[in-house]
mmCIF file of the N, C-alpha and C atoms, coordinates in Angstrom:
data_MODEL
# 
_entry.id   MODEL 
# 
loop_
_atom_site.group_PDB 
_atom_site.id 
_atom_site.type_symbol 
_atom_site.label_atom_id 
_atom_site.label_alt_id 
_atom_site.label_comp_id 
_atom_site.label_asym_id 
_atom_site.label_entity_id 
_atom_site.label_seq_id 
_atom_site.pdbx_PDB_ins_code 
_atom_site.Cartn_x 
_atom_site.Cartn_y 
_atom_site.Cartn_z 
_atom_site.occupancy 
_atom_site.B_iso_or_equiv 
_atom_site.pdbx_formal_charge 
_atom_site.auth_seq_id 
_atom_site.auth_comp_id 
_atom_site.auth_asym_id 
_atom_site.auth_atom_id 
_atom_site.pdbx_PDB_model_num 
ATOM 1   N N  . MET A 1 1  ? -12.622 -14.951 2.407  1.00 0.00 ? 1  MET A N  1 
ATOM 2   C CA . MET A 1 1  ? -12.286 -13.715 3.120  1.00 0.00 ? 1  MET A CA 1 
ATOM 3   C C  . MET A 1 1  ? -11.559 -14.064 4.417  1.00 0.00 ? 1  MET A C  1 
ATOM 4   N N  . ALA A 1 2  ? -10.527 -13.298 4.726  1.00 0.00 ? 2  ALA A N  1 
ATOM 5   C CA . ALA A 1 2  ? -9.729  -13.571 5.914  1.00 0.00 ? 2  ALA A CA 1 
ATOM 6   C C  . ALA A 1 2  ? -10.507 -13.199 7.179  1.00 0.00 ? 2  ALA A C  1 
ATOM 7   N N  . LYS A 1 3  ? -10.265 -13.988 8.202  1.00 0.00 ? 3  LYS A N  1 
ATOM 8   C CA . LYS A 1 3  ? -10.914 -13.732 9.492  1.00 0.00 ? 3  LYS A CA 1 
ATOM 9   C C  . LYS A 1 3  ? -10.335 -12.458 10.099 1.00 0.00 ? 3  LYS A C  1 
ATOM 10  N N  . ALA A 1 4  ? -11.198 -11.628 10.660 1.00 0.00 ? 4  ALA A N  1 
ATOM 11  C CA . ALA A 1 4  ? -10.745 -10.385 11.279 1.00 0.00 ? 4  ALA A CA 1 
ATOM 12  C C  . ALA A 1 4  ? -9.899  -10.699 12.503 1.00 0.00 ? 4  ALA A C  1 
ATOM 13  N N  . LYS A 1 5  ? -8.855  -9.905  12.699 1.00 0.00 ? 5  LYS A N  1 
ATOM 14  C CA . LYS A 1 5  ? -7.997  -10.110 13.865 1.00 0.00 ? 5  LYS A CA 1 
ATOM 15  C C  . LYS A 1 5  ? -8.661  -9.520  15.096 1.00 0.00 ? 5  LYS A C  1 
ATOM 16  N N  . SER A 1 6  ? -8.300  -10.055 16.226 1.00 0.00 ? 6  SER A N  1 
ATOM 17  C CA . SER A 1 6  ? -8.856  -9.536  17.474 1.00 0.00 ? 6  SER A CA 1 
ATOM 18  C C  . SER A 1 6  ? -8.160  -8.222  17.815 1.00 0.00 ? 6  SER A C  1 
ATOM 19  N N  . LEU A 1 7  ? -8.817  -7.451  18.639 1.00 0.00 ? 7  LEU A N  1 
ATOM 20  C CA . LEU A 1 7  ? -8.241  -6.187  19.088 1.00 0.00 ? 7  LEU A CA 1 
ATOM 21  C C  . LEU A 1 7  ? -6.951  -6.444  19.860 1.00 0.00 ? 7  LEU A C  1 
ATOM 22  N N  . GLU A 1 8  ? -6.947  -7.499  20.640 1.00 0.00 ? 8  GLU A N  1 
ATOM 23  C CA . GLU A 1 8  ? -5.746  -7.843  21.406 1.00 0.00 ? 8  GLU A CA 1 
ATOM 24  C C  . GLU A 1 8  ? -4.573  -8.156  20.481 1.00 0.00 ? 8  GLU A C  1 
ATOM 25  N N  . THR A 1 9  ? -4.854  -8.890  19.397 1.00 0.00 ? 9  THR A N  1 
ATOM 26  C CA . THR A 1 9  ? -3.806  -9.220  18.433 1.00 0.00 ? 9  THR A CA 1 
ATOM 27  C C  . THR A 1 9  ? -3.269  -7.957  17.768 1.00 0.00 ? 9  THR A C  1 
ATOM 28  N N  . ALA A 1 10 ? -4.159  -7.052  17.426 1.00 0.00 ? 10 ALA A N  1 
ATOM 29  C CA . ALA A 1 10 ? -3.737  -5.797  16.802 1.00 0.00 ? 10 ALA A CA 1 
ATOM 30  C C  . ALA A 1 10 ? -2.851  -4.999  17.750 1.00 0.00 ? 10 ALA A C  1 
ATOM 31  N N  . PHE A 1 11 ? -3.219  -4.959  19.038 1.00 0.00 ? 11 PHE A N  1 
ATOM 32  C CA . PHE A 1 11 ? -2.389  -4.244  20.011 1.00 0.00 ? 11 PHE A CA 1 
ATOM 33  C C  . PHE A 1 11 ? -1.018  -4.910  20.155 1.00 0.00 ? 11 PHE A C  1 
ATOM 34  N N  . GLU A 1 12 ? -0.983  -6.224  20.138 1.00 0.00 ? 12 GLU A N  1 
ATOM 35  C CA . GLU A 1 12 ? 0.299   -6.930  20.217 1.00 0.00 ? 12 GLU A CA 1 
ATOM 36  C C  . GLU A 1 12 ? 1.170   -6.599  19.012 1.00 0.00 ? 12 GLU A C  1 
ATOM 37  N N  . GLU A 1 13 ? 0.555   -6.556  17.835 1.00 0.00 ? 13 GLU A N  1 
ATOM 38  C CA . GLU A 1 13 ? 1.300   -6.199  16.622 1.00 0.00 ? 13 GLU A CA 1 
ATOM 39  C C  . GLU A 1 13 ? 1.823   -4.767  16.707 1.00 0.00 ? 13 GLU A C  1 
ATOM 40  N N  . LEU A 1 14 ? 1.002   -3.861  17.238 1.00 0.00 ? 14 LEU A N  1 
ATOM 41  C CA . LEU A 1 14 ? 1.448   -2.481  17.410 1.00 0.00 ? 14 LEU A CA 1 
ATOM 42  C C  . LEU A 1 14 ? 2.635   -2.403  18.367 1.00 0.00 ? 14 LEU A C  1 
ATOM 43  N N  . ASP A 1 15 ? 2.573   -3.150  19.455 1.00 0.00 ? 15 ASP A N  1 
ATOM 44  C CA . ASP A 1 15 ? 3.697   -3.174  20.400 1.00 0.00 ? 15 ASP A CA 1 
ATOM 45  C C  . ASP A 1 15 ? 4.972   -3.650  19.718 1.00 0.00 ? 15 ASP A C  1 
ATOM 46  N N  . ALA A 1 16 ? 4.852   -4.696  18.913 1.00 0.00 ? 16 ALA A N  1 
ATOM 47  C CA . ALA A 1 16 ? 6.015   -5.228  18.205 1.00 0.00 ? 16 ALA A CA 1 
ATOM 48  C C  . ALA A 1 16 ? 6.562   -4.203  17.206 1.00 0.00 ? 16 ALA A C  1 
ATOM 49  N N  . LEU A 1 17 ? 5.661   -3.510  16.506 1.00 0.00 ? 17 LEU A N  1 
ATOM 50  C CA . LEU A 1 17 ? 6.093   -2.480  15.558 1.00 0.00 ? 17 LEU A CA 1 
ATOM 51  C C  . LEU A 1 17 ? 6.829   -1.351  16.277 1.00 0.00 ? 17 LEU A C  1 
ATOM 52  N N  . MET A 1 18 ? 6.288   -0.940  17.408 1.00 0.00 ? 18 MET A N  1 
ATOM 53  C CA . MET A 1 18 ? 6.926   0.134   18.169 1.00 0.00 ? 18 MET A CA 1 
ATOM 54  C C  . MET A 1 18 ? 8.332   -0.267  18.614 1.00 0.00 ? 18 MET A C  1 
ATOM 55  N N  . ALA A 1 19 ? 8.472   -1.501  19.048 1.00 0.00 ? 19 ALA A N  1 
ATOM 56  C CA . ALA A 1 19 ? 9.790   -1.977  19.473 1.00 0.00 ? 19 ALA A CA 1 
ATOM 57  C C  . ALA A 1 19 ? 10.771  -1.946  18.302 1.00 0.00 ? 19 ALA A C  1 
ATOM 58  N N  . ARG A 1 20 ? 10.306  -2.352  17.129 1.00 0.00 ? 20 ARG A N  1 
ATOM 59  C CA . ARG A 1 20 ? 11.187  -2.345  15.952 1.00 0.00 ? 20 ARG A CA 1 
ATOM 60  C C  . ARG A 1 20 ? 11.532  -0.922  15.524 1.00 0.00 ? 20 ARG A C  1 
ATOM 61  N N  . LEU A 1 21 ? 10.561  -0.012  15.647 1.00 0.00 ? 21 LEU A N  1 
ATOM 62  C CA . LEU A 1 21 ? 10.811  1.373   15.245 1.00 0.00 ? 21 LEU A CA 1 
ATOM 63  C C  . LEU A 1 21 ? 11.801  2.083   16.172 1.00 0.00 ? 21 LEU A C  1 
ATOM 64  N N  . GLU A 1 22 ? 11.955  1.581   17.378 1.00 0.00 ? 22 GLU A N  1 
ATOM 65  C CA . GLU A 1 22 ? 12.901  2.183   18.321 1.00 0.00 ? 22 GLU A CA 1 
ATOM 66  C C  . GLU A 1 22 ? 14.347  1.831   17.997 1.00 0.00 ? 22 GLU A C  1 
ATOM 67  N N  . ASP A 1 23 ? 14.563  0.880   17.086 1.00 0.00 ? 23 ASP A N  1 
ATOM 68  C CA . ASP A 1 23 ? 15.907  0.487   16.672 1.00 0.00 ? 23 ASP A CA 1 
ATOM 69  C C  . ASP A 1 23 ? 16.519  1.612   15.828 1.00 0.00 ? 23 ASP A C  1 
ATOM 70  N N  . ARG A 1 24 ? 17.537  2.239   16.337 1.00 0.00 ? 24 ARG A N  1 
ATOM 71  C CA . ARG A 1 24 ? 18.162  3.371   15.642 1.00 0.00 ? 24 ARG A CA 1 
ATOM 72  C C  . ARG A 1 24 ? 18.882  2.944   14.358 1.00 0.00 ? 24 ARG A C  1 
ATOM 73  N N  . ASP A 1 25 ? 19.172  1.664   14.215 1.00 0.00 ? 25 ASP A N  1 
ATOM 74  C CA . ASP A 1 25 ? 19.861  1.173   13.015 1.00 0.00 ? 25 ASP A CA 1 
ATOM 75  C C  . ASP A 1 25 ? 18.893  0.754   11.914 1.00 0.00 ? 25 ASP A C  1 
ATOM 76  N N  . LEU A 1 26 ? 17.604  0.944   12.142 1.00 0.00 ? 26 LEU A N  1 
ATOM 77  C CA . LEU A 1 26 ? 16.588  0.561   11.176 1.00 0.00 ? 26 LEU A CA 1 
ATOM 78  C C  . LEU A 1 26 ? 16.683  1.469   9.949  1.00 0.00 ? 26 LEU A C  1 
ATOM 79  N N  . PRO A 1 27 ? 16.779  0.891   8.757  1.00 0.00 ? 27 PRO A N  1 
ATOM 80  C CA . PRO A 1 27 ? 16.826  1.725   7.545  1.00 0.00 ? 27 PRO A CA 1 
ATOM 81  C C  . PRO A 1 27 ? 15.542  2.568   7.420  1.00 0.00 ? 27 PRO A C  1 
ATOM 82  N N  . LEU A 1 28 ? 15.689  3.741   6.866  1.00 0.00 ? 28 LEU A N  1 
ATOM 83  C CA . LEU A 1 28 ? 14.578  4.677   6.740  1.00 0.00 ? 28 LEU A CA 1 
ATOM 84  C C  . LEU A 1 28 ? 13.395  4.070   5.981  1.00 0.00 ? 28 LEU A C  1 
ATOM 85  N N  . GLU A 1 29 ? 13.672  3.345   4.906  1.00 0.00 ? 29 GLU A N  1 
ATOM 86  C CA . GLU A 1 29 ? 12.599  2.743   4.116  1.00 0.00 ? 29 GLU A CA 1 
ATOM 87  C C  . GLU A 1 29 ? 11.797  1.739   4.945  1.00 0.00 ? 29 GLU A C  1 
ATOM 88  N N  . GLU A 1 30 ? 12.499  0.953   5.738  1.00 0.00 ? 30 GLU A N  1 
ATOM 89  C CA . GLU A 1 30 ? 11.836  -0.033  6.597  1.00 0.00 ? 30 GLU A CA 1 
ATOM 90  C C  . GLU A 1 30 ? 11.043  0.673   7.704  1.00 0.00 ? 30 GLU A C  1 
ATOM 91  N N  . ALA A 1 31 ? 11.613  1.724   8.256  1.00 0.00 ? 31 ALA A N  1 
ATOM 92  C CA . ALA A 1 31 ? 10.912  2.488   9.288  1.00 0.00 ? 31 ALA A CA 1 
ATOM 93  C C  . ALA A 1 31 ? 9.620   3.082   8.719  1.00 0.00 ? 31 ALA A C  1 
ATOM 94  N N  . PHE A 1 32 ? 9.674   3.589   7.516  1.00 0.00 ? 32 PHE A N  1 
ATOM 95  C CA . PHE A 1 32 ? 8.481   4.165   6.894  1.00 0.00 ? 32 PHE A CA 1 
ATOM 96  C C  . PHE A 1 32 ? 7.431   3.093   6.634  1.00 0.00 ? 32 PHE A C  1 
ATOM 97  N N  . ARG A 1 33 ? 7.868   1.917   6.181  1.00 0.00 ? 33 ARG A N  1 
ATOM 98  C CA . ARG A 1 33 ? 6.936   0.811   5.940  1.00 0.00 ? 33 ARG A CA 1 
ATOM 99  C C  . ARG A 1 33 ? 6.265   0.398   7.249  1.00 0.00 ? 33 ARG A C  1 
ATOM 100 N N  . LEU A 1 34 ? 7.041   0.298   8.311  1.00 0.00 ? 34 LEU A N  1 
ATOM 101 C CA . LEU A 1 34 ? 6.491   -0.054  9.619  1.00 0.00 ? 34 LEU A CA 1 
ATOM 102 C C  . LEU A 1 34 ? 5.535   1.026   10.121 1.00 0.00 ? 34 LEU A C  1 
ATOM 103 N N  . TYR A 1 35 ? 5.892   2.278   9.873  1.00 0.00 ? 35 TYR A N  1 
ATOM 104 C CA . TYR A 1 35 ? 5.018   3.380   10.269 1.00 0.00 ? 35 TYR A CA 1 
ATOM 105 C C  . TYR A 1 35 ? 3.669   3.276   9.554  1.00 0.00 ? 35 TYR A C  1 
ATOM 106 N N  . GLN A 1 36 ? 3.698   3.004   8.254  1.00 0.00 ? 36 GLN A N  1 
ATOM 107 C CA . GLN A 1 36 ? 2.457   2.855   7.489  1.00 0.00 ? 36 GLN A CA 1 
ATOM 108 C C  . GLN A 1 36 ? 1.621   1.699   8.022  1.00 0.00 ? 36 GLN A C  1 
ATOM 109 N N  . GLU A 1 37 ? 2.277   0.593   8.298  1.00 0.00 ? 37 GLU A N  1 
ATOM 110 C CA . GLU A 1 37 ? 1.583   -0.571  8.849  1.00 0.00 ? 37 GLU A CA 1 
ATOM 111 C C  . GLU A 1 37 ? 0.974   -0.221  10.215 1.00 0.00 ? 37 GLU A C  1 
ATOM 112 N N  . GLY A 1 38 ? 1.714   0.527   11.005 1.00 0.00 ? 38 GLY A N  1 
ATOM 113 C CA . GLY A 1 38 ? 1.225   0.943   12.314 1.00 0.00 ? 38 GLY A CA 1 
ATOM 114 C C  . GLY A 1 38 ? 0.009   1.847   12.221 1.00 0.00 ? 38 GLY A C  1 
ATOM 115 N N  . THR A 1 39 ? 0.011   2.760   11.268 1.00 0.00 ? 39 THR A N  1 
ATOM 116 C CA . THR A 1 39 ? -1.149  3.647   11.128 1.00 0.00 ? 39 THR A CA 1 
ATOM 117 C C  . THR A 1 39 ? -2.388  2.859   10.723 1.00 0.00 ? 39 THR A C  1 
ATOM 118 N N  . LYS A 1 40 ? -2.213  1.822   9.925  1.00 0.00 ? 40 LYS A N  1 
ATOM 119 C CA . LYS A 1 40 ? -3.347  0.965   9.556  1.00 0.00 ? 40 LYS A CA 1 
ATOM 120 C C  . LYS A 1 40 ? -3.867  0.207   10.782 1.00 0.00 ? 40 LYS A C  1 
ATOM 121 N N  . LEU A 1 41 ? -2.952  -0.277  11.604 1.00 0.00 ? 41 LEU A N  1 
ATOM 122 C CA . LEU A 1 41 ? -3.357  -0.975  12.822 1.00 0.00 ? 41 LEU A CA 1 
ATOM 123 C C  . LEU A 1 41 ? -4.074  -0.045  13.792 1.00 0.00 ? 41 LEU A C  1 
ATOM 124 N N  . VAL A 1 42 ? -3.590  1.184   13.909 1.00 0.00 ? 42 VAL A N  1 
ATOM 125 C CA . VAL A 1 42 ? -4.246  2.153   14.789 1.00 0.00 ? 42 VAL A CA 1 
ATOM 126 C C  . VAL A 1 42 ? -5.657  2.441   14.287 1.00 0.00 ? 42 VAL A C  1 
ATOM 127 N N  . ALA A 1 43 ? -5.818  2.583   12.985 1.00 0.00 ? 43 ALA A N  1 
ATOM 128 C CA . ALA A 1 43 ? -7.149  2.824   12.419 1.00 0.00 ? 43 ALA A CA 1 
ATOM 129 C C  . ALA A 1 43 ? -8.064  1.631   12.690 1.00 0.00 ? 43 ALA A C  1 
ATOM 130 N N  . TYR A 1 44 ? -7.532  0.417   12.550 1.00 0.00 ? 44 TYR A N  1 
ATOM 131 C CA . TYR A 1 44 ? -8.316  -0.790  12.831 1.00 0.00 ? 44 TYR A CA 1 
ATOM 132 C C  . TYR A 1 44 ? -8.744  -0.812  14.300 1.00 0.00 ? 44 TYR A C  1 
ATOM 133 N N  . CYS A 1 45 ? -7.812  -0.526  15.197 1.00 0.00 ? 45 CYS A N  1 
ATOM 134 C CA . CYS A 1 45 ? -8.116  -0.528  16.634 1.00 0.00 ? 45 CYS A CA 1 
ATOM 135 C C  . CYS A 1 45 ? -9.159  0.528   16.969 1.00 0.00 ? 45 CYS A C  1 
ATOM 136 N N  . SER A 1 46 ? -9.008  1.697   16.399 1.00 0.00 ? 46 SER A N  1 
ATOM 137 C CA . SER A 1 46 ? -9.959  2.775   16.652 1.00 0.00 ? 46 SER A CA 1 
ATOM 138 C C  . SER A 1 46 ? -11.357 2.383   16.190 1.00 0.00 ? 46 SER A C  1 
ATOM 139 N N  . SER A 1 47 ? -11.448 1.779   15.024 1.00 0.00 ? 47 SER A N  1 
ATOM 140 C CA . SER A 1 47 ? -12.737 1.340   14.500 1.00 0.00 ? 47 SER A CA 1 
ATOM 141 C C  . SER A 1 47 ? -13.348 0.248   15.380 1.00 0.00 ? 47 SER A C  1 
ATOM 142 N N  . ALA A 1 48 ? -12.521 -0.693  15.801 1.00 0.00 ? 48 ALA A N  1 
ATOM 143 C CA . ALA A 1 48 ? -13.013 -1.780  16.646 1.00 0.00 ? 48 ALA A CA 1 
ATOM 144 C C  . ALA A 1 48 ? -13.507 -1.248  17.988 1.00 0.00 ? 48 ALA A C  1 
ATOM 145 N N  . ILE A 1 49 ? -12.789 -0.299  18.561 1.00 0.00 ? 49 ILE A N  1 
ATOM 146 C CA . ILE A 1 49 ? -13.195 0.291   19.837 1.00 0.00 ? 49 ILE A CA 1 
ATOM 147 C C  . ILE A 1 49 ? -14.491 1.073   19.659 1.00 0.00 ? 49 ILE A C  1 
ATOM 148 N N  . ASP A 1 50 ? -14.614 1.798   18.555 1.00 0.00 ? 50 ASP A N  1 
ATOM 149 C CA . ASP A 1 50 ? -15.858 2.532   18.281 1.00 0.00 ? 50 ASP A CA 1 
ATOM 150 C C  . ASP A 1 50 ? -17.053 1.588   18.213 1.00 0.00 ? 50 ASP A C  1 
ATOM 151 N N  . LYS A 1 51 ? -16.868 0.436   17.573 1.00 0.00 ? 51 LYS A N  1 
ATOM 152 C CA . LYS A 1 51 ? -17.956 -0.541  17.461 1.00 0.00 ? 51 LYS A CA 1 
ATOM 153 C C  . LYS A 1 51 ? -18.374 -1.044  18.849 1.00 0.00 ? 51 LYS A C  1 
ATOM 154 N N  . VAL A 1 52 ? -17.404 -1.315  19.689 1.00 0.00 ? 52 VAL A N  1 
ATOM 155 C CA . VAL A 1 52 ? -17.707 -1.785  21.040 1.00 0.00 ? 52 VAL A CA 1 
ATOM 156 C C  . VAL A 1 52 ? -18.432 -0.692  21.822 1.00 0.00 ? 52 VAL A C  1 
ATOM 157 N N  . GLU A 1 53 ? -17.956 0.540   21.700 1.00 0.00 ? 53 GLU A N  1 
ATOM 158 C CA . GLU A 1 53 ? -18.617 1.656   22.403 1.00 0.00 ? 53 GLU A CA 1 
ATOM 159 C C  . GLU A 1 53 ? -20.071 1.800   21.957 1.00 0.00 ? 53 GLU A C  1 
ATOM 160 N N  . LYS A 1 54 ? -20.323 1.661   20.664 1.00 0.00 ? 54 LYS A N  1 
ATOM 161 C CA . LYS A 1 54 ? -21.696 1.769   20.151 1.00 0.00 ? 54 LYS A CA 1 
ATOM 162 C C  . LYS A 1 54 ? -22.572 0.653   20.713 1.00 0.00 ? 54 LYS A C  1 
ATOM 163 N N  . LYS A 1 55 ? -22.018 -0.547  20.808 1.00 0.00 ? 55 LYS A N  1 
ATOM 164 C CA . LYS A 1 55 ? -22.785 -1.661  21.378 1.00 0.00 ? 55 LYS A CA 1 
ATOM 165 C C  . LYS A 1 55 ? -23.110 -1.398  22.848 1.00 0.00 ? 55 LYS A C  1 
ATOM 166 N N  . ILE A 1 56 ? -22.140 -0.857  23.574 1.00 0.00 ? 56 ILE A N  1 
ATOM 167 C CA . ILE A 1 56 ? -22.362 -0.546  24.994 1.00 0.00 ? 56 ILE A CA 1 
ATOM 168 C C  . ILE A 1 56 ? -23.456 0.503   25.132 1.00 0.00 ? 56 ILE A C  1 
ATOM 169 N N  . ILE A 1 57 ? -23.421 1.513   24.277 1.00 0.00 ? 57 ILE A N  1 
ATOM 170 C CA . ILE A 1 57 ? -24.451 2.552   24.313 1.00 0.00 ? 57 ILE A CA 1 
ATOM 171 C C  . ILE A 1 57 ? -25.817 1.954   24.013 1.00 0.00 ? 57 ILE A C  1 
ATOM 172 N N  . GLU A 1 58 ? -25.876 1.049   23.023 1.00 0.00 ? 58 GLU A N  1 
ATOM 173 C CA . GLU A 1 58 ? -27.142 0.395   22.696 1.00 0.00 ? 58 GLU A CA 1 
ATOM 174 C C  . GLU A 1 58 ? -27.661 -0.415  23.882 1.00 0.00 ? 58 GLU A C  1 
ATOM 175 N N  . ILE A 1 59 ? -26.789 -1.170  24.502 1.00 0.00 ? 59 ILE A N  1 
ATOM 176 C CA . ILE A 1 59 ? -27.186 -1.983  25.656 1.00 0.00 ? 59 ILE A CA 1 
ATOM 177 C C  . ILE A 1 59 ? -27.626 -1.080  26.802 1.00 0.00 ? 59 ILE A C  1 
ATOM 178 N N  . HIS A 1 60 ? -26.850 -0.065  27.058 1.00 0.00 ? 60 HIS A N  1 
ATOM 179 C CA . HIS A 1 60 ? -27.171 0.867   28.144 1.00 0.00 ? 60 HIS A CA 1 
ATOM 180 C C  . HIS A 1 60 ? -28.493 1.574   27.851 1.00 0.00 ? 60 HIS A C  1 
ATOM 181 N N  . GLY A 1 61 ? -28.723 1.948   26.614 1.00 0.00 ? 61 GLY A N  1 
ATOM 182 C CA . GLY A 1 61 ? -29.973 2.588   26.220 1.00 0.00 ? 61 GLY A CA 1 
ATOM 183 C C  . GLY A 1 61 ? -31.146 1.649   26.382 1.00 0.00 ? 61 GLY A C  1 
ATOM 184 N N  . ASP A 1 62 ? -30.963 0.366   26.043 1.00 0.00 ? 62 ASP A N  1 
ATOM 185 C CA . ASP A 1 62 ? -32.026 -0.634  26.206 1.00 0.00 ? 62 ASP A CA 1 
ATOM 186 C C  . ASP A 1 62 ? -32.391 -0.810  27.668 1.00 0.00 ? 62 ASP A C  1 
ATOM 187 N N  . ASP A 1 63 ? -31.407 -0.707  28.566 1.00 0.00 ? 63 ASP A N  1 
ATOM 188 C CA . ASP A 1 63 ? -31.668 -0.849  30.001 1.00 0.00 ? 63 ASP A CA 1 
ATOM 189 C C  . ASP A 1 63 ? -32.572 0.272   30.510 1.00 0.00 ? 63 ASP A C  1 
ATOM 190 N N  . HIS A 1 64 ? -32.398 1.456   29.971 1.00 0.00 ? 64 HIS A N  1 
ATOM 191 C CA . HIS A 1 64 ? -33.183 2.609   30.417 1.00 0.00 ? 64 HIS A CA 1 
ATOM 192 C C  . HIS A 1 64 ? -34.602 2.600   29.846 1.00 0.00 ? 64 HIS A C  1 
ATOM 193 N N  . GLU A 1 65 ? -34.819 1.869   28.760 1.00 0.00 ? 65 GLU A N  1 
ATOM 194 C CA . GLU A 1 65 ? -36.146 1.836   28.133 1.00 0.00 ? 65 GLU A CA 1 
ATOM 195 C C  . GLU A 1 65 ? -37.080 0.876   28.823 1.00 0.00 ? 65 GLU A C  1 
ATOM 196 N N  . GLU A 1 66 ? -36.570 -0.056  29.594 1.00 0.00 ? 66 GLU A N  1 
ATOM 197 C CA . GLU A 1 66 ? -37.415 -1.073  30.245 1.00 0.00 ? 66 GLU A CA 1 
ATOM 198 C C  . GLU A 1 66 ? -38.129 -0.530  31.435 1.00 0.00 ? 66 GLU A C  1 
# 
């Protein structure tokens, strides 16, 4: 199984995709492929951020229980 990418790496990939999508000479098919790839990266980032938020809530909740 492939190692999960870091959130930072995913953001870097998104930045690169955005830069490529800004090219007005980009063929429509390629733009659509990049858009699809970008939506997958956004979903990955959102999920990763949600996991971190849940961990923070757990830690914060544990602090209040002591």
